[in-house]
C-alpha positions as CSV (number, residue, x, y, z in Angstrom):
1,X,-39.1,54.7,-0.4
2,X,-36.4,57.2,-1.4
3,X,-33.2,55.4,-2.1
4,X,-30.4,55.9,0.5
5,X,-26.8,55.4,-0.5
6,X,-23.6,54.9,1.5
7,X,-21.0,57.6,1.0
8,X,-18.4,54.9,0.1
9,X,-17.8,51.2,-0.2
10,X,-15.6,51.4,2.9
11,X,-18.6,52.6,5.0
12,X,-20.7,49.7,3.7
13,X,-18.0,47.2,4.7
14,X,-17.6,48.8,8.1
15,X,-21.4,48.8,8.6
16,X,-21.7,45.1,7.6
17,X,-18.8,44.1,9.8
18,X,-20.4,46.0,12.7
19,X,-23.7,44.2,12.2
20,X,-22.0,40.8,11.9
21,X,-19.4,41.1,14.7
22,X,-21.6,41.0,17.8
23,X,-21.7,39.4,21.2
24,X,-21.5,35.9,19.8
25,X,-17.9,36.6,18.6
26,X,-17.0,37.5,22.2
27,X,-18.7,34.7,24.2
28,X,-19.5,31.9,21.8
29,X,-16.7,31.7,19.3
30,X,-14.0,31.2,22.0
31,X,-16.0,28.7,23.9
32,X,-16.7,26.6,20.8
33,X,-13.0,26.7,20.0
34,X,-12.3,25.3,23.5
35,X,-15.0,22.7,23.1
36,X,-13.9,21.5,19.7
37,X,-10.2,21.0,19.8
38,X,-8.9,24.6,20.0
39,X,-7.0,25.5,16.8
40,X,-8.8,22.6,15.0
41,X,-12.0,24.6,15.4
42,X,-10.4,27.8,14.2
43,X,-9.1,26.0,11.0
44,X,-12.5,24.4,10.4
45,X,-14.2,27.7,10.9
46,X,-11.9,29.3,8.4
47,X,-12.5,26.6,5.8
48,X,-16.3,26.9,6.3
49,X,-16.0,30.7,6.0
50,X,-14.1,30.5,2.7
51,X,-16.0,27.7,0.9
52,X,-19.5,28.0,2.3
53,X,-20.3,31.3,4.1
54,X,-18.5,33.8,1.9
55,X,-20.3,32.6,-1.3
56,X,-23.7,33.0,0.5
57,X,-22.6,36.4,1.7
58,X,-21.9,37.3,-1.9
59,X,-25.4,36.1,-2.7
60,X,-26.9,38.4,-0.1
61,X,-24.9,41.4,-1.2
62,X,-25.7,40.8,-4.9
63,X,-29.5,40.4,-4.2
64,X,-29.6,43.5,-1.9
65,X,-27.5,45.6,-4.3
66,X,-29.7,44.7,-7.3
67,X,-33.0,45.2,-5.4
68,X,-32.3,48.7,-4.0
69,X,-35.1,48.4,-1.5
70,X,-36.1,46.7,1.8
71,X,-36.4,42.9,1.9
72,X,-40.2,42.4,1.8
73,X,-40.5,44.4,-1.4
74,X,-37.4,42.8,-2.8
75,X,-38.5,39.2,-2.2
76,X,-42.1,40.0,-3.2
77,X,-40.9,41.1,-6.6
78,X,-39.5,37.7,-7.4
79,X,-41.5,34.9,-9.0
80,X,-42.1,33.6,-5.5
81,X,-44.7,36.3,-5.0
82,X,-46.6,35.8,-1.7
83,X,-44.1,33.1,-0.5
84,X,-41.3,35.6,-1.0
85,X,-43.2,38.2,1.1
86,X,-43.9,35.6,3.8
87,X,-40.2,34.6,3.9
88,X,-39.2,38.3,4.3
89,X,-41.9,39.0,7.0
90,X,-40.8,35.8,8.7
91,X,-37.3,37.1,9.2
92,X,-38.5,40.5,10.2
93,X,-40.6,38.9,12.9
94,X,-37.6,37.0,14.1
95,X,-35.6,40.2,14.2
96,X,-38.3,41.9,16.2
97,X,-38.2,39.2,18.8
98,X,-34.5,39.2,18.8
99,X,-34.3,43.0,19.3
100,X,-36.3,42.7,22.5
101,X,-33.8,40.6,24.5
102,X,-30.7,41.8,22.7
103,X,-31.4,45.3,24.1
104,X,-31.6,43.7,27.6
105,X,-28.1,42.3,27.1
106,X,-26.9,45.8,26.1
107,X,-28.5,47.0,29.3
108,X,-26.4,44.6,31.3
109,X,-23.4,46.1,29.6
110,X,-24.3,49.6,30.6
111,X,-24.9,48.6,34.2
112,X,-21.5,46.9,34.4
113,X,-19.8,49.8,32.7
114,X,-21.3,52.2,35.3
115,X,-19.8,49.9,38.0
116,X,-16.4,49.5,36.3
117,X,-14.6,52.6,37.8
118,X,-15.0,51.1,41.3
119,X,-15.1,47.4,40.1
120,X,-18.2,47.2,42.3
121,X,-18.6,43.4,41.8
122,X,-15.3,42.6,43.4
123,X,-14.3,39.0,43.2
124,X,-17.9,37.8,43.0
125,X,-19.4,39.0,39.8
126,X,-22.1,36.3,39.8
127,X,-23.7,37.7,43.0
128,X,-23.5,41.2,41.6
129,X,-24.9,40.2,38.2
130,X,-27.7,38.1,39.6
131,X,-28.5,40.3,42.5
132,X,-27.7,44.0,41.6
133,X,-28.3,43.9,37.9
134,X,-30.9,41.2,37.2
135,X,-32.7,40.8,40.6
136,X,-32.9,37.2,39.5
137,X,-35.7,35.2,41.0
138,X,-35.3,31.7,42.3
139,X,-37.3,30.1,39.5
140,X,-38.7,31.0,36.1
141,X,-42.3,30.9,37.5
142,X,-41.6,33.8,39.8
143,X,-41.7,36.9,37.7
144,X,-40.3,39.4,40.2
145,X,-40.4,43.2,39.7
146,X,-38.5,45.3,37.2
147,X,-34.8,45.8,37.8
148,X,-34.8,49.6,37.5
149,X,-31.0,49.6,37.1
150,X,-31.5,47.3,34.1
151,X,-34.4,49.4,32.8
152,X,-32.1,52.5,32.7
153,X,-29.5,50.4,31.0
154,X,-32.0,49.3,28.3
155,X,-33.1,52.9,27.9
156,X,-29.5,54.0,27.4
157,X,-29.2,51.3,24.7
158,X,-32.2,52.6,22.8
159,X,-31.0,56.2,23.0
160,X,-27.7,55.1,21.5
161,X,-29.5,53.1,18.8
162,X,-31.8,56.0,17.9
163,X,-29.0,58.4,17.4
164,X,-27.1,55.9,15.3
165,X,-29.9,55.3,12.8
166,X,-32.3,58.3,13.0
167,X,-31.1,59.6,9.6
168,X,-30.7,56.2,8.0
169,X,-27.6,55.5,6.0
170,X,-26.3,59.0,6.7
171,X,-26.1,58.6,10.5
172,X,-25.2,54.9,10.4
173,X,-22.3,55.8,8.1
174,X,-20.9,58.4,10.5
175,X,-21.3,56.1,13.5
176,X,-19.7,52.9,12.2
177,X,-16.5,54.8,11.4
178,X,-16.0,54.8,15.2
179,X,-18.0,51.9,16.6
180,X,-16.5,49.2,14.4
181,X,-12.8,49.9,15.0
182,X,-13.2,50.7,18.7
183,X,-14.2,47.2,20.0
184,X,-11.4,45.6,17.9
185,X,-8.8,48.0,19.3
186,X,-10.1,47.6,22.9
187,X,-10.0,43.9,22.6
188,X,-6.5,44.1,21.2
189,X,-5.5,46.1,24.3
190,X,-7.0,43.4,26.5
191,X,-5.1,40.8,24.6
192,X,-1.8,42.6,24.9
193,X,-2.4,43.0,28.6
194,X,-3.3,39.4,29.0
195,X,0.0,38.4,27.4
196,X,1.8,40.0,30.3
197,X,0.0,37.9,32.9
198,X,1.1,34.7,34.6
199,X,-0.7,31.7,33.1
200,X,-1.7,33.5,29.9
201,X,0.2,31.0,27.6
202,X,-1.7,28.1,29.1
203,X,-4.9,29.9,28.2
204,X,-3.8,30.5,24.7
205,X,-3.0,26.8,24.3
206,X,-6.6,25.9,25.1
207,X,-7.7,28.3,22.4
208,X,-5.2,27.9,19.6
209,X,-3.3,24.5,19.8
210,X,-5.1,22.1,17.5
211,X,-6.4,18.7,18.7
212,X,-5.9,17.0,15.4
213,X,-8.2,14.1,16.3
214,X,-11.1,16.6,16.5
215,X,-11.1,16.9,12.7
216,X,-12.7,13.4,12.5
217,X,-15.6,14.5,14.8
218,X,-18.8,15.6,13.0
219,X,-19.6,18.0,15.8
220,X,-16.5,20.0,15.0
221,X,-17.7,20.7,11.4
222,X,-21.3,21.2,12.5
223,X,-20.3,23.8,15.1
224,X,-17.8,25.5,12.8
225,X,-20.3,25.8,9.9
226,X,-23.0,27.1,12.1
227,X,-20.7,29.6,13.9
228,X,-19.3,30.8,10.5
229,X,-22.9,31.2,9.3
230,X,-24.5,32.9,12.3
231,X,-21.6,35.1,13.3
232,X,-21.6,36.7,9.8
233,X,-25.4,37.3,9.9
234,X,-26.1,35.3,6.8
235,X,-29.8,34.7,6.8
236,X,-30.8,37.6,9.0
237,X,-31.1,40.0,6.0
238,X,-29.0,42.7,7.7
239,X,-26.2,42.6,5.1
240,X,-28.9,42.4,2.4
241,X,-30.5,45.7,3.5
242,X,-27.1,47.4,3.9
243,X,-26.2,46.2,0.4
244,X,-29.3,47.9,-1.0
245,X,-27.7,51.2,0.1
246,X,-24.7,50.5,-2.3
247,X,-24.3,52.0,-5.7
248,X,-25.2,49.6,-8.5
249,X,-21.7,48.8,-9.5
250,X,-20.2,48.4,-6.1
251,X,-17.6,45.5,-6.1
252,X,-19.0,42.4,-4.4
253,X,-16.4,39.6,-4.1
254,X,-13.8,41.6,-2.3
255,X,-16.4,43.2,-0.1
256,X,-17.6,39.8,1.0
257,X,-14.0,38.7,1.8
258,X,-13.4,41.9,3.8
259,X,-16.6,41.5,5.8
260,X,-16.0,37.8,6.5
261,X,-12.4,38.3,7.6
262,X,-13.2,41.5,9.6
263,X,-15.7,39.4,11.6
264,X,-13.1,36.6,12.0
265,X,-10.5,39.1,13.2
266,X,-12.8,40.2,16.0
267,X,-13.5,36.6,17.0
268,X,-9.8,35.7,17.1
269,X,-8.7,38.8,19.1
270,X,-11.7,38.3,21.5
271,X,-10.7,34.7,21.9
272,X,-7.1,35.5,22.7
273,X,-8.1,38.2,25.2
274,X,-10.6,35.9,26.9
275,X,-8.4,32.9,27.2
276,X,-5.3,34.8,28.2
277,X,-7.3,36.3,31.0
278,X,-8.8,32.9,31.9
279,X,-5.3,31.4,32.0
280,X,-4.3,34.1,34.5
281,X,-7.4,33.4,36.5
282,X,-6.6,29.7,36.6
283,X,-2.9,30.4,37.6
284,X,-3.9,32.8,40.4
285,X,-6.7,30.9,41.9
286,X,-5.7,27.3,41.3
287,X,-9.0,26.6,39.5
288,X,-8.6,24.8,36.2
289,X,-9.7,26.5,33.0
290,X,-12.0,23.6,32.4
291,X,-14.0,24.6,35.5
292,X,-14.4,28.3,34.7
293,X,-14.8,28.5,30.9
294,X,-18.5,28.7,29.8
295,X,-20.4,30.0,26.8
296,X,-22.9,32.8,26.8
297,X,-23.6,35.6,29.3
298,X,-21.8,33.7,32.2
299,X,-18.5,34.1,30.4
300,X,-18.9,37.8,29.6
301,X,-20.8,39.0,32.8
302,X,-19.4,36.6,35.4
303,X,-16.2,34.8,34.6
304,X,-14.2,37.6,32.8
305,X,-15.4,40.4,35.2
306,X,-14.3,38.3,38.1
307,X,-10.9,37.7,36.5
308,X,-10.5,41.4,35.7
309,X,-11.2,42.4,39.3
310,X,-8.1,40.4,40.4
311,X,-5.7,42.0,37.9
312,X,-2.5,43.2,39.6
313,X,-2.5,46.5,37.7
314,X,-5.4,48.9,36.9
315,X,-8.4,46.5,37.2
316,X,-10.9,49.3,36.9
317,X,-9.2,50.5,33.6
318,X,-9.3,47.1,32.0
319,X,-12.9,46.4,33.2
320,X,-14.0,49.7,31.7
321,X,-12.3,48.8,28.4
322,X,-13.9,45.4,28.4
323,X,-17.5,46.7,28.9
324,X,-17.0,49.5,26.3
325,X,-16.0,46.7,23.9
326,X,-19.2,44.8,24.8
327,X,-21.4,47.8,24.3
328,X,-19.9,48.8,20.9
329,X,-20.2,45.2,19.7
330,X,-23.8,45.0,20.9
331,X,-25.0,48.4,19.7
332,X,-23.6,48.0,16.2
333,X,-25.6,44.7,15.8
334,X,-28.7,46.2,17.5
335,X,-29.0,49.3,15.4
336,X,-28.7,47.1,12.2
337,X,-31.6,45.0,13.5
338,X,-33.8,48.1,14.3
339,X,-32.8,49.6,10.9
340,X,-34.2,46.6,9.0
341,X,-37.5,46.6,10.9
342,X,-37.7,50.4,10.6
343,X,-37.0,50.5,6.8
344,X,-39.4,47.7,6.1
345,X,-42.4,49.2,7.9
346,X,-41.7,52.7,6.5
347,X,-41.8,51.2,3.0
348,X,-44.7,48.8,3.4
349,X,-47.3,50.9,5.2
350,X,-48.7,54.2,4.0
351,X,-49.4,55.4,7.5
352,X,-45.7,55.6,8.3
353,X,-45.0,57.7,5.2
354,X,-46.8,60.6,7.0
355,X,-43.9,60.9,9.4
356,X,-40.2,61.8,8.9
357,X,-37.5,59.1,9.2
358,X,-36.6,60.5,12.6
359,X,-40.1,60.2,14.0
360,X,-40.6,56.6,12.6
361,X,-37.3,55.6,14.1
362,X,-38.4,57.0,17.4
363,X,-41.7,55.2,17.2
364,X,-40.0,51.8,16.7
365,X,-37.4,52.5,19.4
366,X,-40.2,53.2,21.9
367,X,-42.2,50.1,20.8
368,X,-39.2,47.9,21.1
369,X,-38.2,49.4,24.5
370,X,-41.5,48.3,26.0
371,X,-41.0,44.8,24.5
372,X,-37.5,44.7,26.0
373,X,-39.0,45.4,29.5
374,X,-40.2,41.8,29.4
375,X,-36.6,40.8,29.8
376,X,-35.8,43.3,32.6
377,X,-37.9,41.5,35.2
378,X,-36.6,39.1,37.9
379,X,-37.1,36.1,35.6
380,X,-36.0,38.0,32.5
381,X,-32.8,35.9,32.1
382,X,-34.9,32.7,32.0
383,X,-37.2,34.2,29.4
384,X,-34.2,35.4,27.3
385,X,-32.6,31.9,27.4
386,X,-35.8,30.2,26.1
387,X,-36.6,32.9,23.4
388,X,-33.0,32.9,22.1
389,X,-32.9,29.1,21.9
390,X,-36.1,28.9,19.9
391,X,-35.2,31.7,17.5
392,X,-31.8,30.2,16.6
393,X,-32.7,26.5,17.0
394,X,-35.8,26.7,14.8
395,X,-36.8,30.0,13.2
396,X,-33.4,30.9,11.8
397,X,-32.9,27.5,10.2
398,X,-36.3,27.6,8.5
399,X,-35.8,31.3,7.5
400,X,-32.4,30.5,5.9
401,X,-33.8,27.6,3.9
402,X,-36.8,29.7,2.7
403,X,-34.5,32.6,1.6
404,X,-32.3,30.2,-0.3
405,X,-35.4,28.9,-2.1
406,X,-36.7,32.4,-2.9
407,X,-33.3,33.7,-4.1
408,X,-32.0,30.6,-5.7
409,X,-35.1,29.3,-7.4
410,X,-37.5,32.2,-7.9
411,X,-35.2,35.1,-8.3
412,X,-32.5,33.1,-10.0
413,X,-29.1,31.9,-8.8
414,X,-27.9,32.6,-12.4
415,X,-28.9,36.3,-12.0
416,X,-27.0,36.4,-8.7
417,X,-23.8,35.0,-10.4
418,X,-24.2,37.5,-13.3
419,X,-24.5,40.4,-10.9
420,X,-21.4,39.3,-9.0
421,X,-19.3,38.8,-12.2
422,X,-20.4,42.1,-13.7
423,X,-19.7,44.2,-10.7
424,X,-16.5,42.5,-9.6
425,X,-14.7,41.7,-12.8
426,X,-14.6,38.2,-11.5
427,X,-15.4,34.9,-13.1
428,X,-17.5,33.0,-10.4
429,X,-18.4,29.7,-11.9
430,X,-21.7,27.7,-12.0
431,X,-20.7,26.1,-8.7
432,X,-22.2,29.1,-7.0
433,X,-25.6,28.3,-8.5
434,X,-25.4,24.7,-7.3
435,X,-24.4,25.9,-3.8
436,X,-27.3,28.3,-3.5
437,X,-30.0,26.0,-5.1
438,X,-28.9,22.6,-3.8
439,X,-26.0,22.3,-1.4
440,X,-26.9,25.0,1.1
441,X,-30.6,24.1,1.5
442,X,-29.8,20.4,1.9
443,X,-27.0,21.1,4.4
444,X,-29.2,23.3,6.6
445,X,-32.2,21.1,6.2
446,X,-30.1,18.1,7.3
447,X,-28.6,20.0,10.3
448,X,-32.1,21.1,11.4
449,X,-33.5,17.6,11.2
450,X,-30.5,16.3,13.2
451,X,-31.4,18.6,16.1
452,X,-35.0,17.7,16.3
453,X,-34.8,14.4,18.2
454,X,-33.1,16.1,21.2
455,X,-35.5,19.0,20.9
456,X,-38.5,16.7,21.1
457,X,-37.1,14.5,23.9
458,X,-37.7,16.9,26.7
459,X,-38.6,20.5,27.4
460,X,-35.6,22.8,26.6
461,X,-33.2,23.4,29.5
462,X,-35.2,21.5,32.0
463,X,-37.8,24.3,32.2
464,X,-41.4,23.7,33.0
465,X,-43.3,23.0,29.7
466,X,-45.7,25.9,30.3
467,X,-42.8,28.3,30.5
468,X,-41.3,26.9,27.3
469,X,-44.6,27.3,25.5
470,X,-45.0,30.9,26.7
471,X,-41.5,32.2,25.9
472,X,-40.5,29.8,23.1
473,X,-43.4,28.3,21.2
474,X,-45.8,31.2,21.4
475,X,-43.2,33.7,19.9
476,X,-42.4,31.2,17.2
477,X,-46.1,30.8,16.4
478,X,-46.8,34.5,16.4
479,X,-43.9,35.1,14.0
480,X,-45.3,32.5,11.6
481,X,-48.9,33.8,12.0
482,X,-48.1,37.5,11.5
483,X,-45.8,36.7,8.5
484,X,-48.6,34.7,6.9
485,X,-51.2,37.5,7.4
486,X,-48.9,40.2,6.2
487,X,-47.9,38.2,3.1
488,X,-51.4,38.9,1.8
489,X,-50.9,42.6,2.0
490,X,-51.1,44.1,-1.5
491,X,-48.2,46.1,-2.9
492,X,-46.0,48.3,-0.8
493,X,-48.4,51.3,-0.5
494,X,-45.9,53.4,-2.6
């Protein structure tokens, strides 16, 4: 595969921040802060970011930058051999599943954006979301037809993704100069507006004022660690691929700092904008913040739109800003996911080498579009919920542990440290090797084992077991099976 290079380190940093700062920053970070002692969570997150996540991000940048290729070839070159290939294909399979339902969420954003000029949902965004956008069925067992409004939204998302990556690093580099600053600036506008609203200060208190007793709770540190890890995309190989487009001597330590704190800045501004608006909603309706704040799609597509519809000044304007922010956050992450899948298959299979980069990108966007239609049916939200849970509660934990083993033990944590020190003029000590080889695998293995008892106690979310098997266990099984089969593929057909 012909090497692609970023035009500058700034473009790499922007691309990595764009891939990392996604919808989780908008709807999960603020909720976890609320659940875990407000500012206490923010402080714990910052500590985890500095002492745990940033070093592993340096590891990913160093490995990608040294490999100068996609992840299957890179991991297959290590002494791990077939296990390295299996690990890489395992993560590619996870990303393929993830892309299917992530595009559906982007489709929701397009549908709400189209409705924003008239604030069509009024003061009942839930009815609009479930009825007009999702055509949500009464139970997971009822499939329902396709929501054509959502299908068009998903299609719009893939068109945006295609034109972002169809020329590889060249087009991505041009796009991220706009799509990374835009959501931050738009969320900043929403935050400034929220500061003028009655009740905003009460909302900020829920988000920022520390509950010092929370520092003694293990759940605070678990949630802070996992959020710092997942929100920066460590383990999803996105940063690893983007780093392979760097020049060999690109500085690593400072890059990791900038990526990590760029992601944190988006989370903080999003949290302030969200909780300031929730504080206003609470003051204007008499409903306490505790009753309205939720994590996930409900916060972004029900609670906040409802609050925006009641703003005293320019609700349509601020609703439009909000959903443009959602779309730019989502699309940046989405095209990074598709770029990883795209680059891997182009390099690994001779058949794809017959076509130009533009055509291969189009092929994968079409394939993923049809996969995404599974989440555009009447029960698509239920399917999404189960698939997302099994990906992040099982596959990602295992994938992260396998990657740490491949890079730390079979590639060499000492080589990672050497690359970082040579390119950064830094003096990173042996502690990094111990973190990669011992501390991180043990921590993630322990966290995963802690979650298993509750996972095995009952079917996830109270869903029928057959539904959980179909949209949770079967995708997991297919990812493992396909990764195992592809790990036996010889060479990279170069």
